[in-house]
Backbone as ProteinMPNN parsed JSONL, in Angstrom:
{"seq_chain_A": "MTPKHPIDIAATLKVPVLGLYGGNDDLIPKDTVEKMQQILKTGNSNSQIVLYPNTPHGFYADYRPTYRQKEAEDAWKRLQDWFKKHQVI", "coords_chain_A": {"N_chain_A": [[152.77, 120.767, -40.809], [153.917, 118.529, -39.951], [153.832, 115.319, -40.701], [151.418, 112.748, -40.013], [151.057, 109.376, -39.128], [148.777, 106.639, -39.782], [148.583, 105.089, -37.423], [149.141, 106.946, -35.497], [146.864, 108.466, -35.191], [144.815, 106.762, -34.73], [143.362, 106.234, -32.318], [141.749, 108.432, -32.101], [139.992, 108.558, -34.198], [136.961, 109.359, -35.859], [135.238, 108.159, -37.523], [134.296, 104.907, -38.762], [136.708, 102.485, -39.783], [137.772, 99.946, -41.984], [140.141, 97.474, -42.03], [142.003, 95.185, -43.925], [144.251, 92.76, -43.73], [147.184, 90.824, -44.5], [148.616, 88.246, -42.602], [151.215, 87.436, -43.047], [152.449, 89.499, -44.345], [155.033, 91.079, -45.983], [155.555, 93.731, -46.176], [154.002, 95.218, -44.43], [154.356, 94.784, -41.241], [153.192, 92.157, -39.081], [153.119, 92.673, -36.316], [152.812, 95.418, -36.265], [150.262, 95.745, -37.352], [148.78, 94.418, -35.4], [149.284, 96.108, -33.252], [147.968, 98.402, -34.128], [145.351, 97.404, -34.114], [144.94, 97.17, -31.345], [145.182, 99.85, -30.497], [143.036, 101.027, -31.872], [140.932, 99.93, -30.473], [140.846, 101.469, -28.205], [139.572, 103.748, -28.875], [136.513, 105.278, -30.159], [135.565, 104.683, -32.688], [134.541, 102.41, -33.818], [136.011, 100.895, -35.557], [137.507, 98.251, -37.483], [139.899, 95.682, -37.79], [140.985, 93.1, -39.786], [142.987, 90.322, -39.699], [144.487, 88.139, -41.709], [145.71, 85.006, -41.174], [148.875, 83.561, -42.114], [148.997, 84.718, -44.652], [150.04, 86.487, -47.498], [151.213, 89.812, -48.531], [149.236, 91.523, -50.896], [147.271, 89.638, -51.303], [144.771, 89.85, -52.354], [144.977, 90.485, -54.992], [144.326, 89.14, -57.934], [145.973, 88.76, -60.088], [148.499, 88.349, -59.264], [151.168, 86.299, -57.941], [150.827, 86.07, -55.235], [148.185, 85.924, -54.676], [145.353, 84.827, -52.883], [142.71, 82.915, -52.985], [140.595, 82.056, -51.17], [140.882, 83.809, -48.935], [140.689, 86.258, -50.241], [138.06, 86.188, -51.238], [136.658, 86.117, -48.819], [137.444, 88.597, -47.783], [136.31, 90.331, -49.676], [133.562, 89.865, -49.235], [133.379, 90.758, -46.574], [134.016, 93.46, -46.964], [131.874, 94.345, -48.588], [129.721, 93.884, -46.801], [130.485, 95.641, -44.788], [130.303, 98.135, -46.065], [127.517, 98.2, -46.525], [126.548, 98.097, -43.874], [127.482, 100.537, -42.905], [126.215, 102.293, -44.49], [127.268, 103.014, -47.005], [126.817, 102.009, -49.473]], "CA_chain_A": [[153.92, 120.327, -41.578], [154.413, 117.288, -39.385], [152.912, 114.259, -41.134], [151.041, 111.744, -39.04], [150.774, 108.055, -39.673], [147.491, 106.153, -39.291], [148.672, 104.617, -36.037], [149.21, 108.128, -34.632], [145.53, 109.061, -35.018], [143.833, 105.673, -34.629], [142.514, 106.341, -31.127], [140.876, 109.609, -32.181], [139.146, 108.506, -35.391], [135.542, 109.615, -35.611], [134.493, 107.317, -38.453], [134.814, 103.542, -38.772], [137.626, 102.08, -40.84], [137.958, 98.507, -42.1], [141.457, 97.103, -42.549], [142.113, 93.771, -44.284], [145.698, 92.58, -43.834], [147.768, 89.491, -44.478], [149.468, 87.996, -41.447], [152.599, 87.251, -43.499], [152.775, 90.619, -45.222], [156.434, 91.481, -45.788], [155.637, 95.192, -46.226], [153.33, 95.737, -43.239], [154.592, 93.727, -40.258], [152.057, 91.695, -38.278], [153.083, 93.342, -35.015], [152.289, 96.771, -36.497], [148.817, 95.596, -37.521], [148.233, 94.08, -34.082], [149.343, 97.327, -32.435], [146.872, 99.246, -34.617], [144.119, 96.814, -33.589], [144.835, 97.524, -29.926], [144.95, 101.292, -30.377], [141.668, 101.293, -32.325], [140.005, 99.524, -29.409], [140.788, 102.513, -27.177], [138.74, 104.838, -29.382], [135.078, 105.044, -30.331], [135.225, 104.733, -34.109], [134.005, 101.114, -34.257], [136.843, 100.381, -36.641], [137.819, 96.827, -37.392], [141.0, 95.181, -38.598], [140.997, 91.653, -39.949], [144.333, 89.856, -40.013], [144.403, 86.784, -42.252], [146.955, 84.287, -40.862], [149.617, 82.894, -43.2], [148.569, 85.326, -45.917], [151.017, 87.508, -47.888], [150.797, 91.086, -49.098], [148.698, 91.366, -52.249], [146.456, 88.425, -51.367], [143.53, 90.145, -53.071], [145.285, 90.76, -56.398], [144.272, 87.845, -58.623], [146.978, 88.731, -61.145], [149.8, 88.17, -58.627], [151.358, 84.969, -57.346], [150.453, 86.125, -53.819], [146.722, 85.829, -54.587], [144.782, 83.749, -52.072], [141.289, 82.971, -53.327], [139.719, 81.954, -50.003], [140.987, 85.048, -48.167], [140.183, 87.354, -51.081], [136.599, 86.105, -51.255], [136.198, 86.538, -47.499], [137.674, 90.046, -47.684], [135.316, 90.996, -50.522], [132.281, 89.797, -48.529], [133.47, 91.657, -45.425], [133.971, 94.831, -47.469], [130.495, 94.638, -48.987], [128.922, 93.961, -45.576], [130.912, 96.869, -44.097], [129.684, 99.253, -46.775], [126.073, 98.18, -46.25], [126.345, 98.444, -42.463], [127.788, 101.95, -42.692], [125.422, 103.02, -45.47], [128.085, 103.541, -48.091], [126.133, 101.58, -50.71]], "C_chain_A": [[154.541, 119.065, -40.986], [153.445, 116.173, -39.758], [152.633, 113.272, -40.002], [150.726, 110.448, -39.775], [149.438, 107.569, -39.112], [147.524, 105.718, -37.82], [148.7, 105.777, -35.04], [147.825, 108.71, -34.325], [144.44, 108.016, -34.786], [142.877, 105.83, -33.461], [141.517, 107.488, -31.216], [139.989, 109.626, -33.43], [137.682, 108.686, -35.014], [134.643, 108.791, -36.54], [135.102, 105.915, -38.46], [135.671, 103.263, -40.004], [137.736, 100.559, -40.813], [139.329, 98.271, -42.708], [141.512, 95.605, -42.781], [143.578, 93.494, -44.613], [146.085, 91.107, -43.841], [148.718, 89.346, -43.301], [150.931, 87.778, -41.796], [153.01, 88.327, -44.493], [154.213, 91.048, -44.95], [156.62, 92.995, -45.876], [155.025, 95.854, -44.996], [153.435, 94.646, -42.17], [153.361, 93.423, -39.4], [151.982, 92.428, -36.947], [152.573, 94.779, -35.134], [150.768, 96.732, -36.627], [148.164, 95.292, -36.175], [148.243, 95.292, -33.15], [148.212, 98.279, -32.839], [145.535, 98.713, -34.111], [143.9, 97.239, -32.139], [144.53, 99.012, -29.74], [143.531, 101.647, -30.806], [140.646, 100.943, -31.253], [139.881, 100.582, -28.314], [139.912, 103.687, -27.598], [137.29, 104.424, -29.513], [134.647, 104.985, -31.791], [134.538, 103.468, -34.615], [134.734, 100.574, -35.472], [137.152, 98.912, -36.404], [138.999, 96.507, -38.303], [140.931, 93.671, -38.594], [142.404, 91.273, -40.402], [144.221, 88.398, -40.445], [145.725, 86.059, -42.006], [147.574, 83.662, -42.113], [149.263, 83.425, -44.582], [149.523, 86.469, -46.261], [150.372, 88.824, -48.326], [150.272, 90.824, -50.51], [147.813, 90.146, -52.397], [145.181, 88.628, -52.162], [143.744, 90.322, -54.584], [145.377, 89.452, -57.179], [145.252, 87.726, -59.792], [148.392, 88.53, -60.583], [149.934, 86.752, -58.076], [150.996, 84.921, -55.86], [148.948, 86.022, -53.598], [146.315, 84.608, -53.773], [143.265, 83.829, -52.211], [140.383, 82.97, -52.099], [139.71, 83.264, -49.212], [140.423, 86.23, -48.938], [138.656, 87.353, -51.122], [136.014, 86.522, -49.912], [136.331, 88.052, -47.345], [136.626, 90.817, -48.493], [133.95, 91.004, -49.833], [132.291, 90.739, -47.331], [133.364, 93.126, -45.858], [132.548, 95.221, -47.858], [129.587, 94.782, -47.771], [129.216, 95.249, -44.814], [130.253, 98.092, -44.74], [128.181, 99.329, -46.502], [125.795, 98.637, -44.812], [126.516, 99.938, -42.215], [127.189, 102.837, -43.771], [126.256, 103.725, -46.545], [127.466, 103.158, -49.428], [124.676, 101.296, -50.421]], "O_chain_A": [[155.57, 118.591, -41.465], [152.355, 116.087, -39.193], [153.487, 113.002, -39.158], [150.202, 110.446, -40.889], [149.008, 108.047, -38.062], [146.577, 105.967, -37.074], [148.328, 105.611, -33.878], [147.645, 109.375, -33.305], [143.266, 108.364, -34.659], [141.682, 105.577, -33.613], [140.535, 107.507, -30.475], [139.305, 110.618, -33.684], [137.233, 108.213, -33.969], [133.428, 108.741, -36.352], [136.293, 105.755, -38.192], [135.393, 103.738, -41.105], [137.786, 99.956, -39.741], [139.645, 98.802, -43.772], [141.105, 94.831, -41.914], [144.086, 93.936, -45.644], [145.4, 90.263, -43.264], [149.533, 90.232, -43.041], [151.799, 87.919, -40.935], [153.828, 88.082, -45.38], [154.567, 91.346, -43.809], [157.728, 93.491, -45.671], [155.47, 96.919, -44.569], [152.672, 93.681, -42.201], [152.597, 94.319, -39.044], [150.889, 92.77, -36.494], [151.966, 95.298, -34.198], [150.07, 97.585, -36.079], [147.113, 95.846, -35.851], [147.321, 95.478, -32.356], [147.575, 98.89, -31.98], [144.671, 99.498, -33.719], [142.794, 97.624, -31.76], [143.701, 99.377, -28.906], [142.886, 102.482, -30.171], [139.608, 101.596, -31.144], [138.9, 100.583, -27.57], [139.552, 104.524, -26.771], [136.885, 103.361, -29.041], [133.478, 105.215, -32.097], [134.008, 103.457, -35.726], [134.151, 99.885, -36.309], [137.07, 98.406, -35.285], [139.087, 96.993, -39.431], [140.831, 93.04, -37.542], [142.937, 91.831, -41.361], [143.898, 87.528, -39.637], [146.753, 86.446, -42.562], [146.867, 83.285, -43.047], [149.232, 82.676, -45.558], [149.791, 87.326, -45.419], [149.153, 88.924, -48.47], [150.817, 89.989, -51.232], [147.619, 89.662, -53.512], [144.571, 87.653, -52.601], [142.785, 90.307, -55.355], [146.379, 88.742, -57.098], [145.334, 86.668, -60.416], [149.367, 88.539, -61.334], [148.938, 86.091, -57.783], [150.873, 83.837, -55.291], [148.487, 86.031, -52.457], [146.851, 83.513, -53.945], [142.621, 84.7, -51.626], [139.487, 83.808, -52.001], [138.644, 83.769, -48.86], [139.763, 87.098, -48.367], [138.033, 88.412, -51.048], [134.99, 87.204, -49.865], [135.425, 88.709, -46.831], [136.118, 91.842, -48.038], [133.256, 92.02, -49.841], [131.312, 91.446, -47.095], [132.705, 93.93, -45.199], [132.074, 96.299, -47.5], [128.771, 95.702, -47.715], [128.309, 95.874, -44.263], [129.719, 98.962, -44.053], [127.644, 100.413, -46.274], [124.914, 99.462, -44.573], [125.79, 100.532, -41.418], [127.6, 103.984, -43.947], [125.984, 104.862, -46.931], [127.579, 103.899, -50.404], [123.928, 100.923, -51.325]]}, "name": "protein", "num_of_chains": 1, "seq": "MTPKHPIDIAATLKVPVLGLYGGNDDLIPKDTVEKMQQILKTGNSNSQIVLYPNTPHGFYADYRPTYRQKEAEDAWKRLQDWFKKHQVI"}
């Protein structure tokens, strides 16, 4: 009955997770993402977090003014490569 946040379990993950975040996200602070990156490094999940500098929340949503084509295309390629590497597709 005590909820846990992702950062609370990051070090004990048993499967790899890919996170794609904007460095200027006003909903998920950069320091929180950087802290998660550090905690993930202490575990063995082979998780990866990519932080796109100067990029807002919603950078992947091409219907929003926060869309960033270059970052979105890079994120899409990273996601596809991640799925292939971890045999998801």
